[in-house]
C-alpha positions as CSV (number, residue, x, y, z in Angstrom):
1,M,127.0,-44.8,-71.8
2,K,124.3,-42.6,-72.9
3,I,125.2,-39.5,-75.1
4,T,122.4,-36.9,-75.9
5,I,123.9,-34.8,-79.4
6,G,122.2,-31.7,-80.8
7,C,123.1,-29.0,-83.3
8,D,121.7,-26.1,-85.0
9,H,122.0,-25.6,-88.7
10,G,125.5,-25.0,-88.9
11,G,126.7,-27.8,-87.6
12,I,124.3,-30.7,-89.1
13,H,126.3,-32.7,-91.0
14,L,129.2,-32.8,-88.6
15,K,126.5,-33.7,-86.1
16,D,125.5,-36.6,-88.3
17,A,128.5,-38.1,-88.6
18,I,129.0,-38.0,-85.2
19,V,126.1,-39.9,-84.4
20,A,127.0,-42.4,-87.3
21,H,130.5,-42.9,-85.5
22,L,129.1,-43.6,-82.3
23,K,125.8,-45.2,-82.8
24,N,127.5,-48.8,-82.7
25,Q,129.2,-48.1,-79.2
26,Y,127.2,-45.9,-77.3
27,E,123.4,-44.9,-76.3
28,V,122.7,-42.0,-78.8
29,T,120.0,-39.5,-78.5
30,D,120.0,-37.0,-81.0
31,I,117.8,-34.2,-80.4
32,G,118.1,-32.5,-84.0
33,T,117.9,-30.4,-85.8
34,Y,117.7,-32.6,-88.5
35,S,117.8,-30.0,-91.8
36,T,119.6,-27.0,-92.5
37,E,117.1,-24.2,-92.1
38,S,117.7,-21.9,-89.9
39,V,117.2,-22.8,-86.0
40,D,118.0,-21.2,-82.9
41,F,120.9,-23.2,-81.0
42,P,120.1,-22.0,-77.3
43,S,117.3,-24.4,-77.6
44,Y,119.4,-27.3,-78.5
45,A,122.1,-26.5,-75.9
46,E,119.4,-26.1,-73.4
47,E,118.1,-29.7,-74.1
48,V,121.1,-31.2,-74.1
49,A,122.4,-29.6,-70.7
50,H,119.1,-30.3,-68.9
51,R,119.3,-34.3,-70.3
52,V,122.9,-34.5,-68.7
53,T,121.7,-32.8,-65.5
54,N,118.7,-34.8,-65.4
55,K,120.8,-38.1,-65.5
56,E,119.0,-38.9,-69.0
57,A,122.2,-38.8,-70.6
58,D,125.7,-39.3,-68.9
59,L,127.2,-36.8,-71.6
60,G,126.4,-34.3,-74.5
61,I,128.1,-32.9,-77.4
62,L,126.5,-30.0,-79.4
63,V,127.4,-28.4,-82.6
64,C,127.2,-25.5,-84.5
65,G,129.2,-23.6,-86.7
66,T,132.3,-22.7,-84.2
67,G,130.8,-24.6,-80.9
68,I,131.1,-21.4,-79.4
69,G,127.7,-20.1,-79.1
70,M,126.8,-23.5,-78.1
71,S,129.1,-23.4,-75.2
72,I,127.9,-20.4,-74.0
73,A,124.4,-21.0,-74.0
74,A,125.0,-24.8,-72.4
75,N,127.3,-23.4,-69.6
76,K,124.1,-21.2,-68.4
77,V,122.5,-24.3,-67.1
78,P,124.1,-25.0,-63.6
79,G,125.8,-28.2,-63.4
80,I,127.2,-28.1,-66.9
81,R,130.7,-27.7,-67.5
82,A,130.8,-27.5,-71.8
83,A,134.0,-26.8,-73.7
84,V,134.6,-25.8,-76.8
85,V,137.5,-27.9,-78.1
86,S,139.1,-27.8,-81.6
87,D,142.4,-30.3,-80.3
88,C,142.8,-33.8,-79.0
89,F,145.1,-32.6,-75.9
90,S,142.4,-30.2,-74.9
91,A,139.6,-32.7,-75.5
92,Q,141.6,-35.0,-73.0
93,A,142.7,-32.3,-70.6
94,T,139.1,-30.8,-70.4
95,R,137.5,-34.7,-69.3
96,E,140.6,-35.0,-67.0
97,H,140.9,-31.7,-65.2
98,N,137.5,-30.0,-65.7
99,D,135.4,-32.8,-65.8
100,S,133.6,-31.4,-68.8
101,N,130.2,-33.1,-69.5
102,V,129.3,-31.7,-72.4
103,L,131.6,-31.4,-76.0
104,C,131.2,-28.5,-78.1
105,L,132.6,-28.6,-81.6
106,G,132.5,-26.2,-84.5
107,E,131.6,-27.7,-88.2
108,R,133.0,-24.7,-90.0
109,V,136.4,-24.7,-87.6
110,L,136.9,-28.9,-87.9
111,G,137.6,-31.1,-90.1
112,E,135.3,-34.8,-89.9
113,G,138.5,-37.1,-89.4
114,L,139.5,-34.6,-86.6
115,A,136.6,-33.8,-85.3
116,L,135.7,-37.7,-84.2
117,R,139.5,-38.4,-83.2
118,I,138.4,-35.3,-80.6
119,V,134.9,-37.1,-80.1
120,D,137.0,-40.3,-78.9
121,T,139.5,-38.9,-76.9
122,W,136.8,-37.0,-75.0
123,L,134.6,-39.7,-74.1
124,A,137.7,-42.3,-73.7
125,A,139.2,-39.7,-70.7
126,E,138.2,-39.7,-67.4
127,F,138.2,-37.1,-64.4
128,Q,140.9,-37.3,-62.6
129,G,139.7,-36.1,-59.4
130,G,142.5,-34.8,-56.4
131,R,143.3,-30.9,-56.5
132,H,141.2,-30.7,-59.7
133,T,137.8,-31.4,-57.3
134,K,138.6,-28.3,-54.9
135,R,138.8,-26.5,-58.3
136,L,135.6,-27.7,-59.4
137,R,133.6,-27.0,-56.1
138,L,134.8,-23.6,-56.6
139,V,132.9,-23.3,-59.9
140,E,129.8,-24.5,-58.5
141,K,130.0,-22.2,-55.2
142,M,129.9,-19.5,-57.9
143,E,126.7,-21.1,-59.6
144,G,125.0,-20.8,-56.5
145,K,125.6,-17.1,-56.2
């Protein structure tokens, strides 16, 4: 599985921990940022989102201070279903029910241990289809308006 990960200056430490955690199990592409110097989060959200929609990556992970800004920006790209997650139950549910393809995390919200458990839970979960497929088609229809 190919995973693309990006962050802004508020998420660099957690992003680096996630990359180190995943690099032996998955093909991980780290698009930065690589320092704590202030950067604009939408650029990183857009890059990860486009890599997912262009099938250069199967899934994406974005990290900022709260995860919220990254989620808002990534969800502007049609075909992206980015979810801000702060617990393992939501990580599993958003993959199983919403077929989320970008996980957004907040370095200022989560401890590293919990964040890594969330990432593992999210990556292990699979879309259940069924009744959830109809709902996703409705979301896709909204994107086309």
